[in-house]
BABAKOL-499633 format. One record per atom (N, C-alpha, C): residue in one letter; x negated, z negated, y. Coordinates in steps of 0.1 Angstrom, whole numbers, plus 5000, padded with zeros to 4 digits. Example, Ala and Ser with C-alpha at 12.3 -4.5 7.8 and 13.67 -1.06 7.14 Angstrom:
<pts>
A486849224943A487749224955A486849224967S487249294978S486349294989S487149215000
</pts>
This chain:
<pts>
M488747025144M488447165141M489447215131A489947345133A490847405124A490047505116V490447515103V489847605094V490947685087I490747825086I491647905080I491147945066F492047935056F491747975043F492748085039A492348175030A493148285025A493148285010S494348325004S494448344990S494548494987D494148534975D494248674971D495648704967G496648614968G497948634964G498348614950A497248584942A497448564927A498148424925K498748404914K499448284911K498548164912S497248174909S496348064909S496148014923K496248104933K496048064947K494648004949D493648074945D492248034948D492048054963W491847944971W491647964985W490147984989G489948084997G488648115002G488648095017E487548045023E487548025037E487348155044V488148175055V488048295063V487348265076G487548155083G486848125095G487247995101R486547955111R486647815117R486747835133T487547745138T487547735153T486447655158D486447635171D485447545177D485947405175T485147305178T485547165177T485947115191V487147045192V487546995204V487446835203A486646775212A486346635212A487546545217N487746435211N488646335216N490046385220S490746455211S492046505215S492946505203L494246465205L495246475195L496146595197S495846665208S496646795210S495646895215P494746935205P493647025209P494147165212Q493447235221Q493547375223Q492247445219F492347515208F491147575203F490947715209H489647745213H489347865220H488747975211K488047935201K487348035193K488348095183T488448225183T489348295174T488848315160V489748335151V489348365137V489848505134R488948585129R489248725124R489748725110V490948785108V491548805095V491848945092R491448995081R491749135078R493149155073Y493949235079Y495349245076Y495549365066S496249335055S496549435045S498049435043F498749545047F500249545046F500649535031E499849585022E500249595008E500249465000R499749365006R499649234999R500349125007L500749015001L501448915008L500548835017Q499348815013Q498348735021Q498748595025P498848505015P499148365019P497948305026M498148225037M497148165045M497348015045R496247945047R496347795048R495547755060L496147675069L495447615081L495247465078V493947425079V493647285077V492947225089I493447115094I492847045105I491946935100F490646925105F489746825101F489346745114D489046615111D488446525122D486946535119V486246595129V484846615127V484046505133D483046455125D482246335130D481246385141D480446495138D479446535147D479946655155V480546625167V481246735175V480146825181K478946785182K477946865189K477346965179K477546945166K477047035156K477747165156E477047275154E477747415153E478747415142S479947465145S481047455135S480647515121S479847625121S479547695109S478647615100K477947515106K477047425098K477647295093I478947275097I479647145093I480047155079K479747055071K480247045057K481546985057L482547065052L483947015053L484146895044N483446885033N483746765024N483246635030H482546645041H482046525047H482946485059Q484046565062Q484946535073Q486246485068D486946425078D488246365074D489346465075F490146485064F491246575064F492446515072L492946585081L494046535090L495446595086A495546725085A496746785082A496546935078H497646985072H497547125068H498947195067G498947325068G500147405066G499847535061E500847595054E500647725048E501647825054F501247955055F502148055060F501648195055L502448295056L502148435053L501648505065L500548575064L500048655076L501148745081S501948805073S503048895078S504048815086S504248685082S505248605090S504748585104L503448565106L502848545119L502948685127L502648795120L502648925127L504048965131M505048925123M506448965126M507148865135A506548755138A507148655147A507248705161P508248665169P508448705183P507148675191G506648785197G505448765205G504248735196R504348755183R503248715173R502748575175Q503748485177Q503448345178Q504248265169L503648185161L504348105150L504047965151T505147885151T505047735151T505047685136L503947625132L503747585118L503847435116P504847385109P504947235107P503747195098L503147085101L501947035093L502346915084A501546905073A501846795064A500546725061N500646605055N499346535051N498846585038K497846525032K497146575020K498146565008H499146485009H500046464998H501246564999G501346645010G502346745011G503546695019R503546565024R504646515032R504546555046Q505646605052Q505646655065Q505346535075L504546575085L504146475096L505146495108P506046405111P507046425121P506346465135G506846575140G506346615153G504946675154C504346685142C503046745141C503046895137V502746975147V502847125144V501547195149A501347305144A500247395149A500947525155V500447575166V500947695172V499947805170L500247905162L499248015160L499748135167S498848215172S499148335179S498148445173A498548565173A497748675168A497748795177E496648865177E496648995184E495749095176E496149215177E495449325169E494249375176L493149395169L491949445175L492249585180P491649635191P491849765196P491349875186N491949995186N491450105179N491550085164T492349995159T492449975144T493050095138N493850175145N494550285139N494050415144A492950415152A492350545156A492150625143V492450755144V492350835132V491050915131V490350895119V489150965117V489451095108Q489151205113Q489251335105Q487851375102L487651395089L486351425084L486451555075T485551655078T485551775070T484151775063L484251785050L483051785042L482851915034G481651945031G481252055022G480052015014A479552095006A478352064998A477652194995S476352184992S475552304988S474652264976K474452364968K473552354956K473852234948L475052214944L475452104936L474952124921E474452024915E474052034901E475352074892N475152164883N476252214875N476352114863K477552064860K477851974849K478552044838D479052164840D479852234829D478952334821T479252334808T478552424799T479052564801W480352574802W480952704805W481452704819G481052804827G481452804841G480652704850K481252674861K480652584871K481452454873S480852364879S481552234881S482752254890D483652154889D484952154897D484852024906P484152034917P483751914925P484851854934F484851724935F485651654945F484751534950V485151484962V484451374968V485351254969R484751134965R485451004967R484650924977I485350864987I484750784997I485250634995S484250544994S484650404993S483950325004K484550215007K483950125017K483449995011L482449935017L481949815011L482749695015R483249615005R483949495008R483049385011H483549265016H482749155019H482249085006N482849114995N482349054982N481349134976G480949244982G479849334977G480349444968E481649454966E482249554958E482649674966W482649794960W483149914966W484649934964A485349964975A486749984974A487050134978P487650214968P487950354972P488950364983V488650454992V489550475004V490150615004L489250715002L489750855004L489150944992K489951054990K489451144980K489851284984T488951384982T489251524985T490051584974E490551704976E491051784965E489951834956V490251884945V489251944936V489152094939V487852144941V487652284942V487052334929D487852424923D487452474910D486252574910N485352554900N484352654897N483552684909N482952584916N482252614928N481152504930L479852554932L478752464935L478352454949N479152524958N478952524972N480352504979P481052404975P482452384980P482652354994M483752384999M484252335012M485652265010W485752145014W487052075011W487852065024R489152055022R490052045033R489751915041P490051905054P489751785061P490551665056L489851545056L490351415052L490751335064Q491751255063Q492151165074Q492351025070A491950935078A492150785075A492050715089S492750605090S492650515102S491250455102M490750415113M489550335114M489550215106S490750145106S490850025099S490750045084Q491450155079Q491450185065Q490050225060L489350305068L488050365064L486950265065C486850195076C485650105078C485949975084G487249935085G487549805091G487149805106C487249915112C486849935127C485449905130D484549905120D483149885122D482450015118E481950075129E481250205126E479950195119N479450075118N478150055110N478350005096R479649995092R479949945078R479550055068R478950015057R478450105047R479550175040L479450305038L480350385030L479650455019L480250465007L479750534996L480450664994L479750774994L480250904992L479750954979E480650984969E480351024956E480951164953V480151254947V480651384943V480751384928F481951414923F482151424909F482551564904D482351594892D482851714885D484151664878H485251724882H486551684877H486751724863D487151634855D487551664841D489051624839I489751714832I491251694831I491551564824D490751514815D491051384808D490651264816G490251284829G489951164837G488551114836S487751164827S486351114826S485351194834H485551184847H484851264857H483351234857D482551344857D481051324857D480551314871L479651214873L479051194886L477951304888I478151374899I477051474903I476051404911G476451334922G475451264930G476151184940R475451094947R476050994956R475050974967C475650924978C474850884990C475550774997E474850695006E475450595014E475250635029A476250605037A476150635051A477250555058S477050515071S478050455079S478850565087L479950535093L480650625101L479750675113H478950585118H478050625129H477050725124Q476550705111Q475550805106Q476250935102L477450935098L478151055095L478351135108K478651065119K478851135132K477451205136A476351125134A475051185137A474751305129A475151295116A474851415107A475651535111A476851515116A477651625120A477151685133A476751595142A476151645155A474851715154Q474051675145Q472651725143Q472651845133G473751855125G473851965116G472951945103H472551825100H471751805088H472651745077G472251775064G473051725053G472551585048L473351535038L472951405032L472651435018L471451395014L470951415000L471751344990L472251404979L472951344969L472051314957I472151184953I471251134942I472151084930N471751124918N472351064906N471450964901P471850834901P470950724897P470350754883K470950824874K470450854861K469350954861K469151024872K468251134873K466951094879Q466650964880Q465450904886Q465150954900G466150964908G465850994922G465851144925M466051234915M466051374918M467351414925S467151514934S468351564942S469351634933S470651604935S471751674928S472551764937G471951794949G472651874959G472651804973T473351874982T473451814996T474951815000L475251695006L476651685011L476551715026L477451805030L477451855044L478651795052V478351735064V479351685073V479651795083K480651875080K480951985089K481551955102D482351845102D483051805114D483551665113I483551595124I484151455123I484751425137T485951375138T486551345151T487251205149V487351135160V488051005160V489051015172T490351005168T491451025178T492350895178P492550835190P493350715192P494750745187R495450645181R496850665176R497450525175P498750505179P499350375177P499250325163S499250195161S499150135147S500550105141F500450085128F501650045121F502249915127L501449825130L501949695135L502549715149E502049805157E502649835170E504049885168Y504249975159Y505550025156Y506549915151I506049835142I506849725136I507149625146S506149585154S506449475164S507349535175G507349665177G508249725187G509649735183G509949695170G511349695166G511749805156I510749885151I511049975140I511449895128E512649935122E513149865111E512649935098L512149855088L511749905075L512849865065N513449965059N514549945050N514149985036F514549905026F514149915012F515349965004I515150064996I516050114986I515450124973V516150074962V515550084949V516450154940S515950224930S516650304920S516050284907V516850244897V516350204883V516850304873D516050334864D516250434853D517050364842Y518350414839Y519150354829Y519350464817T518450554815T518550654805T518250584791A518850654781A518750594767A517350584762S516450664767S515050664762S514350524765N514950444773N514450304775N514650214763G515650254754G515950174743G517150074745D517850044735D518949954736D518549814741P519149764752P518649634758P518649524748R519449534737R519449424727R518249434718D517549544718D516349564710D515149504717P514449414710P513249354717P512249454721N512249574716N511249674720N511749754732S512949734736S513449804747S512849764760L512649864769L512049824783L513049744791H514349754787H515349674794H515749544786H515049514776H515349384769H514849264777Y515849174780Y515449064788Y515648934779S514648854781S514748714774S514248614784Q513348524780Q512748434790Q511848504799R511148604795R510248684803R510948794810P510748824823P511348934829P510949064823T511849174824T511449304819T510349364828M509749474824M508749544832M509349594845Y510649634844Y511349684856Y511449564866E511749444861E511849334870E510549294876D509449314868D508049284873D507749374885A508049504883A507749604894A508649584906I509949554904I510849534916I510349404924S509949304917S509549174923S508249204931A507249264925A505949284931A506049364944V506849474943V506949564955V507849494965G509049444960G510049394969G509549274977R508749184971R508249064978R507449104990V506749214990V506049255001V506949315012L507849405008L508649485017L509649395024E510149295017E511249215023E510849145036H509549125038H509149055050H509149145062Y509349275060Y509449375071Y510849435073D511749385065D513149425066D513949315073H514549355084H515149265094H516349185087D517249245081D518349175075D518249145060K517149195054K516849175040K518049215031Q518849315035Q519849365027Q519349505021F519249515008F518649625002F519649704994A519649844995A520549924987A519949944974A520749924963A520249924949A521050024941Y520450114934Y521150214927Y520550224912G521350284904G520850324890G521050464888F520450524878F520750664874F520550684859G521350784854G521150814839G522050734830A523150674835A524050594827A525450634827A526150604816A527650634816A528250504823V529050534834V529550424842V531050404841P531450274839P532950254839P533550284853P534850314854P535850304842P535950434835T535450544840T535650674834T534650694822G533450634822G532450654812G531650784814S531850844825S531050964828S529650934833V528751024830V527350994833V527151014848S526450914855S526150924869S524650914871H524150994881H522750994884H522450924897C523450854902C523250774914C524450684916F524350564910F525550474911F525050344917P525850274925P525450144931P525450034920L524349954920L524249854910L525349744912N525849724925N526849624927N528249674925G528349804921G529649864919G530449904931N529849894943N530549924956N529950044962P530450164960P529850284966P529850284982S530850214988S530850215002S529850115008N529350025001N528349935005N527449894993P526349964990P525549944979P524449834981E524549764992E523449674995E523649534989V522549474985V522549334979V521649254988A521649124986A520849034994A519549004988G518549064994G517149034990G516749084976V515449054973V514949084960V515749024949R516148894951R516948824941R518248894938G518848954948G520049024947G519849154938I518749224940I518449344932I518349304918L517549194915L517349154901L518649114894D519449044902D520748994896D521649114893A521749214902A522549334901A522049414889Y520749424888Y520149504877Y520549444863R520449314862R520749254849R522249264846N523049244856N524549254854N524949394850T524349494856T524649634853T524349664838L523249614833L522949644819L524049604809S524849514813S525949474803S527249554806T527249634816T528549704819T528449854818V527149914817V527050054816V526450094802R526550224798R525950264786R524850364789L523650324784L522450404787L522650554782S522350654790S522550784786S521450874791G521650974799G520651064804G521251194809P520451294813P519051294813P518451224825T517051234827T516351174838T516351274850L517051244860L517151334872L516751244884F515851304893F515451234905F516151284917A516451414917A516951474929A518251404935P519251364927P520451304933P520151184941I519251084937I518950964944I518150994957I517151094955I516351134967I517251194978N518251274974N519151334983N520051234990V520451134982V521351024989V520450954999A519250914996A518350855005A518150935017A517951065015A517751165026A518951165036Q520151165030Q521351165038Q521451035047V521050925042V521050795049V519950815061C518850865057C517750885067C518150975078A518851085075A519251185085A520151125095I521051035091I521950965100I521150875109A520250795102A519550695110A518550755119S518050875117S517050935126S517651005138Q518950995140Q519551055152Q518950985165P518751055176P518151005188P518850875193S520150875191S520850755197S520750635188S520250645176S520150535167S518850455169R518850325165R517650245166R516750295155P515450315159P514450375150P514350295137K514450365125K514350305112K513450385104Y512850325094Y512050395084Y512450345070Y512650435060Y513150395047Y512050405036V512150325027V511250325015V512150325002L512050434995L512750444982L511850424970L512150314963L511350284951L512150334939I511550424931I512150484919I511350434907L512050364898L511450314885L511950394874T511050454866T511550534855T510650524843D511150554831D510450534818D509950664813G510250774819G509850904814G509851014824C509451134819C509251254828C510651304832I510751354844I511951394850I512351534844M513551564844M514051694838M514651784849D514451754861D514951844872D513751864882M512551894878M511451904886M511651994898D512152114896D512352204907D513252154918H514352094914H515352034923H514651914930T513851834923T513151724928T512151764939L511351864936L510351924945L511051964958Q512252024957Q512952074969Q513451944977A513851844970A514351724976A513151654983V511951644977V510851584983V510351654996V510351794995V510051865007V510951835018K512251825015K513251795026K512951655031A512651555022A512451415026A511151405034S510151495033S508951485041S509151505056E510351555059E510751575073E511551465079L511751365071L512651245074L511851115074P512351015080P511650885080P511850815067L511150865056L511350825043L510050835035S509650735028S508550735018S509150705004L508550774994L509050764980L507950694972L508250584966L507350514957L507850524943I507050584934I507550604920I506650534911V507350454902V506550374892V506950424878G506050474870G506250504856G506050384848V507150344842V507250214834V507050254819G506150184812G506050204798G504850284794S504950344781S503750404775S503850554774E504850614781E505050764780E503950834788D503850964786D502951054793D503551084806F502951044817F503551064831F502651174838S501851254832S501051344838S501751444847A503051474843A503851574851A504151514865M504151384866M504451314879M503451344890E502251384886E501251414896E501651524905K502551614901K503051724909K503751664922L504251544921L505051484932L504151404941D502951374937D502051294945D501051394953G501251404966G500551494974G499051464977D498551364970D497151324973D496151444969K496451504958K495451614953K495851754958K497151774960K497551914963K498851904971Q498951984982Q500151974990Q501352024982I502451944983I503651974975I504352094981K504852174972K505652294975K506952294968A508052344974A509252364968A509252494960P510152514951P510152644943P510252764952N510852754964N510952864973N509752884981G508652804979G507452824986G507252734998Q508352665003Q508252585014Q507352465012K506452435021K505552325019K506052195025A505652085020A506051955025A505351935039A506151875048A505651855061A504451745061R504551655052R503551555051R503551495037D502551415033D502551345021D503451225022C504551215015C505351095016C505651035002V504851074992V505051024978V503850954973Q504050834966Q502950764959Q503450734945F502650764935F503050734922F501950644915C502450554906C501550484898C502250444885Q501450404875Q501950374862Q501850224859L502850164853L502850034848L502950024833R501750014827R501650004812R501949864808P502349854795P502649714790P501449624791H500249674789H499049584790H498649554805Q499349614814Q499049594829Q499949494835R500849424828R501849344834R501249224842D500149174837D499549064844D498849104857T498649234859T498049274872T499049364880V500349334878V501349414885V501249404900E500749284905E500549274920E499549374925S498449394917S497449494921S498049634921L498849664911L499449794910L500449814922A501149714926A502049724937A501249744950A500149684951A499249704963A498849844964K498449904953K497950044952K499150134956L500350104951L501550184954L501850174969L501650064976L502150044990L501050075000A499750104995A498650115004A498850225014E499450335010E499550455020E500850445029L501650345026L502950345034L502750335049P501950235054P501750225068P501350355075G500350425068G499950555074G500950665074Q501850665063Q502950755063Q503950735074L504250605077L505150575087L504650615101V503350585103V502750625116V502650775117E502350845107E502250995107E503551055111Y504650995105Y505951055108Y506351035123F506150915128F506550895142F505550965152H504250975148H503251035156H503551185157H503951245145H504351385145H505451415155L506451325156L507551345165L507151315180K505951265181K505451225195K506251105200R506651015190R507450905194R506650785194M506350725206M505550615207M506250485203P505550375200P506150255196P507050195207P508250145203P509050085214P508249965220P508549925232P507849815238P508149685230T507149605228T507249485221T508149385228P509149335220P510149245226P509449125232
</pts>
């Protein structure tokens, strides 16, 4: 019998059982027929372990077999992304004994297939009526947060509406999410819908909440009845009604279909070398390196380790901005970390880290903090790559910065331009500065507009902060940063009506 275990990707690698195959009797070359379901998350590495056991009671149902009573035969480890990126989604895995020694000629062959409708798009339009007022002056500023129930019993936020100011009977813009993202393709999976009164300091007041599955939301929309909102602190009293105005489910190709069909994911990184980071020789500097990596290195590693598994050649363009660069000593807001303007690419995440450290000893930190130059350079690369005659590619630009940008208008214009190209922007605010101005660039709450009024074609920006006290959870922050990327890629190609290339 084969058993699949998964790790949360943390350094401790606590393995949890995911599923078991059937038991094949009297065979040294078994063909297992029972499949194992694994939930795929692009934003995490997802280490997996396959363990083969010799089962004593082959007639016993596999779920009732106690593993500690069976004989361990062999095991192997792999990343779920490695299986999904393998040709034909089939991976040959060498197996080892319990001591880690390879067993000559002993392999497992794993194959994977995606469940149907994983990327069907759910569009949901919500409103509310007679919400409880939480403000002393004026009316509440409500928004809705939707969370799905995880297998560990915890709620995981999935979607959030915009804030409607000063309104107890709001109507929110339609929300969109894939079936996989919203409910794991299970229409009966419980969802938590919470209505909050938005506070500028982030301490949002709960107005009321309710639970419903996608199936129940469809029924509410069809029958025209609302969902009662309850605040647990109000002893069951109604806090208003949530209205399901409309809900549709539309089939759409998935991220994995695009990637398996040959869409290349290309990674670009840009690092802040402005003087506000502090002298690298100063232990308080964000660029000070000793035995422990800098916060910039933490962020590059956490994001890069995930993305490099989807980049075919693992050659990454790496830039810096805000430094005085030799030989002229003039300030540059987009310079290659390897010193080669004609080919700014380095080999893998390790190459980015090496080039980053080497550059610290050759440039002088300066300023100001400007984003538009690097975004425009990335846009030029994307424009060339998006020509019909080119092999389809999608680019991810990671910008790491220690402070607020000083060219917001130019940056907004550059982001609006980038929204029409195969490009996603990931921005990490490093350190303890106030990054509230960065929210203008994240289109989750409000559609981005350029100074001339032009609106972004789509949301292609994700921002998060990496505070000094969060360094031990940087993998979780990276997962949050990357969570929207698959949807952004699919939205771009779907908008062009470009279907996934045939799987090789």
